[in-house]
C-alpha positions as CSV (number, residue, x, y, z in Angstrom):
1,M,133.0,103.6,59.1
2,G,133.8,105.2,62.3
3,K,131.6,106.2,65.0
4,S,130.2,109.8,65.2
5,D,130.9,112.0,68.1
6,E,127.4,111.8,69.3
7,E,127.5,107.8,69.2
8,K,130.9,108.0,71.0
9,R,129.3,110.2,73.7
10,L,126.3,108.1,74.0
11,A,128.6,105.0,74.6
12,E,130.4,106.9,77.1
13,Y,127.3,107.9,79.0
14,Q,125.9,104.3,78.9
15,A,129.3,102.9,80.2
16,A,129.1,105.4,83.1
17,L,125.3,104.4,83.8
18,D,126.2,100.8,83.8
19,A,129.1,101.4,86.2
20,D,126.7,103.3,88.5
21,D,124.3,100.4,88.2
22,E,127.2,97.9,89.3
23,E,128.1,100.3,92.2
24,D,124.5,100.5,93.3
25,A,124.1,96.8,93.3
26,K,127.2,96.0,95.3
27,K,125.9,98.7,97.9
28,A,122.2,97.4,97.9
29,R,121.5,95.4,101.0
30,L,119.8,92.1,101.1
31,F,116.6,92.1,103.3
32,D,116.9,90.2,106.4
33,P,113.7,89.8,108.4
34,A,115.8,89.4,111.6
35,D,116.9,93.1,111.1
36,L,113.1,94.2,111.5
37,L,113.0,92.5,114.9
38,K,116.3,94.2,116.0
39,S,114.9,97.5,114.8
40,V,111.5,97.2,116.7
41,R,113.3,96.5,119.7
42,A,115.6,99.4,119.5
43,I,114.7,102.4,121.8
44,R,114.6,105.5,119.7
45,Q,115.0,109.3,120.7
46,K,113.6,112.3,119.3
47,K,114.1,115.9,120.2
48,I,110.7,117.6,120.8
49,P,110.6,121.4,121.4
50,G,108.9,122.0,124.7
51,L,109.8,118.5,126.0
52,G,113.4,117.8,125.3
53,L,114.7,114.4,124.2
54,V,111.9,111.8,124.3
55,N,113.0,108.1,124.5
56,Y,110.2,105.7,122.8
57,G,110.0,102.5,121.0
58,V,108.0,101.8,117.8
59,L,105.0,99.6,117.7
60,T,105.0,96.2,116.4
61,F,102.3,95.0,113.9
62,D,100.5,93.1,116.7
63,E,100.6,96.2,119.0
64,M,99.0,98.3,116.2
65,I,96.3,95.8,115.7
66,E,95.6,95.6,119.5
67,A,95.3,99.3,119.6
68,G,93.3,99.7,116.4
69,K,90.6,97.3,118.0
70,I,89.9,100.3,120.5
71,E,86.9,102.2,119.1
72,D,87.1,105.3,121.3
73,K,89.8,107.4,119.4
74,A,91.0,109.2,122.4
75,E,91.5,106.0,124.3
76,Q,93.1,104.5,121.4
77,A,95.6,107.6,121.4
78,K,96.2,107.2,125.1
79,T,96.9,103.5,124.8
80,T,99.0,103.8,121.7
81,L,101.1,106.5,123.5
82,W,101.6,104.6,126.5
83,M,102.7,101.5,124.6
84,M,105.4,103.7,122.9
85,L,106.6,105.4,126.0
86,H,106.5,102.1,128.2
87,K,109.0,100.2,125.9
88,A,111.6,103.1,126.8
89,H,110.2,103.7,130.4
90,P,108.6,100.6,132.0
91,D,107.8,102.5,135.0
92,V,105.1,104.7,133.0
93,K,101.6,103.5,133.7
94,K,98.6,103.8,131.3
95,E,96.5,105.7,133.7
96,D,99.5,108.2,134.1
97,I,99.1,109.4,130.5
98,G,95.6,111.0,131.2
99,K,97.2,112.9,134.1
100,Y,100.0,114.6,131.8
101,P,99.4,118.3,130.9
102,G,97.4,118.5,127.7
103,K,99.8,120.4,125.6
104,K,102.5,118.0,126.4
105,V,100.4,115.1,125.5
106,I,99.6,116.7,122.2
107,L,103.4,117.1,121.5
108,L,103.9,113.4,122.5
109,L,100.9,112.5,120.1
110,K,102.6,114.3,117.3
111,L,105.7,112.2,117.9
112,L,103.4,109.0,117.8
113,K,101.8,110.0,114.5
114,D,105.2,111.0,113.1
115,S,107.0,107.9,114.3
116,N,104.5,105.1,113.2
117,D,103.5,106.2,109.7
118,N,100.2,108.1,110.8
119,F,98.8,105.0,112.5
120,L,96.1,107.2,114.0
121,P,94.4,108.5,111.0
122,E,94.0,112.3,110.7
123,Q,90.6,113.7,110.2
124,K,90.1,114.6,106.5
125,K,89.2,118.2,106.2
126,S,87.0,119.6,103.4
127,P,88.8,122.2,101.0
128,S,86.3,124.7,101.8
129,G,86.6,124.2,105.7
130,S,83.0,123.0,106.1
131,K,82.2,120.1,108.2
132,S,81.6,116.6,106.5
133,T,78.0,115.7,106.1
134,V,76.2,112.5,105.2
135,K,75.3,112.2,101.4
136,R,71.8,111.8,100.6
137,K,70.5,108.8,98.8
């Protein structure tokens, strides 16, 4: 008894899928922790409208923890921004960050947020737009 056209097509599709899986397996890269160290040392660039091409470094896990210990959110943002810029520009001083024009710092902080997987948490907004309140017991 021969295969029906539908069974033949199904077998062809399955063979194509299997070939794709083999191709994907060949292309798959084995995780290497040393690559993480290389990537964190690399200086990155991002074009930011209003600033130009910005060189920066991403934070290490230890640096994120260090910055996360700072309770004042403004100081935490300033420190984190300095850490990122300092990697590409060793002459940048932490105290200089507070002297930069406010609008430019906001653009840089957006870079920080986008580059470190939202390390500085966003304020959650109410769907109605009202300010959050403490729930009564």
